[in-house]
C-alpha positions in Angstrom: 12.9 -10.3 -0.1 10.0 -12.8 -0.3 6.9 -10.7 -1.7 3.4 -12.6 -2.0 0.9 -11.0 -4.5 -2.8 -11.6 -3.8 -5.1 -10.2 -6.4 -9.1 -9.7 -5.4 -11.6 -8.0 -7.3 -9.1 -6.7 -9.9 -6.7 -4.8 -7.3 -3.2 -6.1 -6.1 -2.3 -6.8 -2.5 1.4 -7.6 -1.3 2.5 -9.5 1.6 6.2 -8.9 2.7 7.9 -10.8 5.3 8.8 -8.9 8.2 9.9 -9.8 11.9 7.4 -12.3 13.1 5.1 -12.1 10.3 4.1 -10.2 7.2 3.5 -6.6 6.4 0.5 -6.2 3.9 0.6 -3.3 1.3 -2.9 -2.0 0.8 -6.2 -4.1 1.5 -9.7 -4.7 0.0 -13.1 -3.4 -0.1 -14.7 -4.0 3.4 -16.9 -6.7 1.7 -14.2 -8.5 0.2 -12.2 -9.1 3.4 -13.3 -12.7 3.7 -12.3 -13.7 0.2 -9.0 -11.8 0.7 -8.2 -13.7 4.1 -9.3 -17.0 2.1 -6.7 -16.3 -0.4 -3.9 -15.8 2.0 -5.0 -18.9 3.8 -4.3 -21.1 0.7 -0.8 -20.0 1.0 -0.6 -21.1 4.6 -0.8 -17.7 6.2 -3.2 -16.9 9.1 -4.8 -13.4 9.5 -3.1 -12.9 12.9 0.3 -13.4 10.9 -0.4 -10.1 9.3 1.3 -7.7 11.7 1.4 -4.5 9.8 -1.0 -2.9 7.3 0.4 0.0 5.1 -2.1 1.7 2.9 -0.6 3.4 -0.5 -3.6 5.8 -0.6 -7.3 6.1 0.9 -9.3 4.7 -1.8 -12.2 1.8 -1.0 -10.1 -0.8 -2.9 -7.1 0.0 -1.2 -8.3 0.7 2.5 -11.7 -0.2 2.8 -11.1 -3.2 5.2 -8.3 -1.3 7.1 -10.3 -1.2 10.3 -11.5 -4.7 10.0 -8.2 -6.4 9.9 -7.5 -4.9 13.2 -9.4 -7.5 14.9 -6.5 -9.8 14.4 -4.0 -7.7 15.9 -2.9 -6.0 12.5 -1.4 -2.6 13.5 -2.0 0.3 11.0 0.9 2.2 9.5 0.1 5.5 7.5 2.6 8.6 6.3 1.7 11.7 8.0 0.7 13.3 4.6 -2.4 10.9 4.7 -4.1 11.8 7.9 -6.1 14.5 6.2 -7.6 11.9 3.8 -8.5 8.9 6.2 -12.0 10.5 7.2 -12.5 11.2 3.6 -13.1 7.7 3.1 -16.7 7.8 4.6 -17.9 9.5 1.4 -17.0 6.6 -0.8 -19.6 4.2 0.9 -23.3 3.6 1.8 -24.6 2.2 4.9 -25.1 -1.4 3.0 -21.2 -1.5 2.5 -20.3 -2.5 5.7 -17.7 0.0 6.0 -16.2 0.6 9.5 -14.3 4.0 9.9 -10.7 3.8 10.5 -9.8 4.7 14.2 -6.8 6.8 14.1 -5.7 6.7 17.8 -3.8 3.7 17.5 -2.3 4.1 14.3 1.7 3.9 13.7 2.0 7.6 12.0 5.6 7.8 9.9 7.0 10.5 7.9 9.4 9.9 5.0 12.3 10.8 7.1 11.7 8.4 10.1 10.1 5.6 8.2 13.7 3.8 7.4 14.1 3.5 11.1 10.8 1.8 12.2 10.9 -0.6 8.8 14.5 -1.6 10.0 12.9 -2.2 13.4 10.6 -4.8 11.9 13.1 -6.4 9.8 12.6 -4.7 6.5 14.8 -2.5 4.6 12.5 0.1 3.4 11.2 3.4 3.6 8.3 5.8 2.2 8.1 8.3 0.0 5.5 11.1 -1.1 4.0 10.2 -4.8 1.1 12.3 -5.4 -0.6 12.1 -8.6 -3.6 9.7 -8.6 -4.4 11.6 -5.3 -2.8 14.2 -3.1 -2.2 11.6 -0.3 -0.6 8.9 -2.2 2.8 7.3 -0.9 5.0 4.6 -2.5 7.0 1.9 -0.2 10.6 1.4 -1.2 12.0 -1.9 -0.5 15.7 -2.8 -0.7 16.3 0.2 -2.7 15.1 -1.5 -5.9 11.3 -2.4 -5.4 8.7 0.2 -5.2 5.0 -0.5 -4.3 3.2 2.2 -5.9 -0.7 1.7 -5.6 -2.7 3.5 -8.4 0.3 5.7 -9.5 -0.4 3.9 -13.2 2.4 3.3 -15.5 5.0 5.9 -16.3 4.4 5.7 -20.1 0.7 5.7 -19.9 0.6 8.9 -18.0 3.6 10.8 -19.3 2.7 14.3 -19.9 -1.0 14.0 -18.8 -0.5 14.5 -15.1 2.2 16.8 -13.8 2.3 15.4 -10.2 2.2 11.8 -11.7 5.4 12.7 -13.9 7.1 14.2 -10.7 6.3 11.2 -8.9 7.8 8.6 -11.3 11.0 11.1 -11.7 11.8 10.5 -8.0 11.7 6.7 -8.6 13.7 7.2 -11.6 16.3 9.2 -9.6 16.4 6.3 -6.8 17.1 3.7 -9.6 13.9 1.6 -8.9 14.0 -1.5 -10.9 10.7 -3.5 -10.0 7.2 -2.0 -9.9 4.5 -3.7 -7.9 1.4 -1.8 -8.7 -2.1 -1.7 -7.3 -3.5 -2.8 -10.7 -2.2 -5.1 -13.5 1.2 -6.9 -13.5 4.4 -5.8 -11.9 7.0 -4.4 -14.2 10.7 -3.7 -14.8 10.8 0.3 -14.6 14.3 -0.1 -16.1 12.9 -1.5 -19.3 9.9 1.2 -19.3 11.6 4.4 -18.9 10.5 7.0 -21.4 
């Protein structure tokens, strides 16, 4: 599996190769999209090659430019758990922030059970799990049964005992024998060496 990490304004975004292009995990603030697109172009990737966008949760630095990237043909993927949180994005922005509300009509809506089949169809061995804690609408993308894209779930050792929901979400990852964690902020790490 080829994973490309792009950091922009202190947040990590990931490109994962899929059939005929890339799936992007999370996207930047709306006014940061040009900077993000310049970063991927340095790797020889054009915006139209980003076929899908999956948000781990609906906060400004992870979903702010979701509607904007659709101009390049990108399709938005959301977990059914996340639907109620999409409209709440509006409360984070002022008119000068250039935020375009996410249009829900043409999204690909998945749940944890049917996500395996969808990702298989686009050439990725992966699935979604619900991982509340940072937000009630947080999900994690598991790829090849060993790598997890966790958004803002944090680090299991830093949050152990602080937030019961986060503890339960990390416990799911331990039970799945996840090895590598690709977080929304900070560096990726080996979960097997960071268990508590």
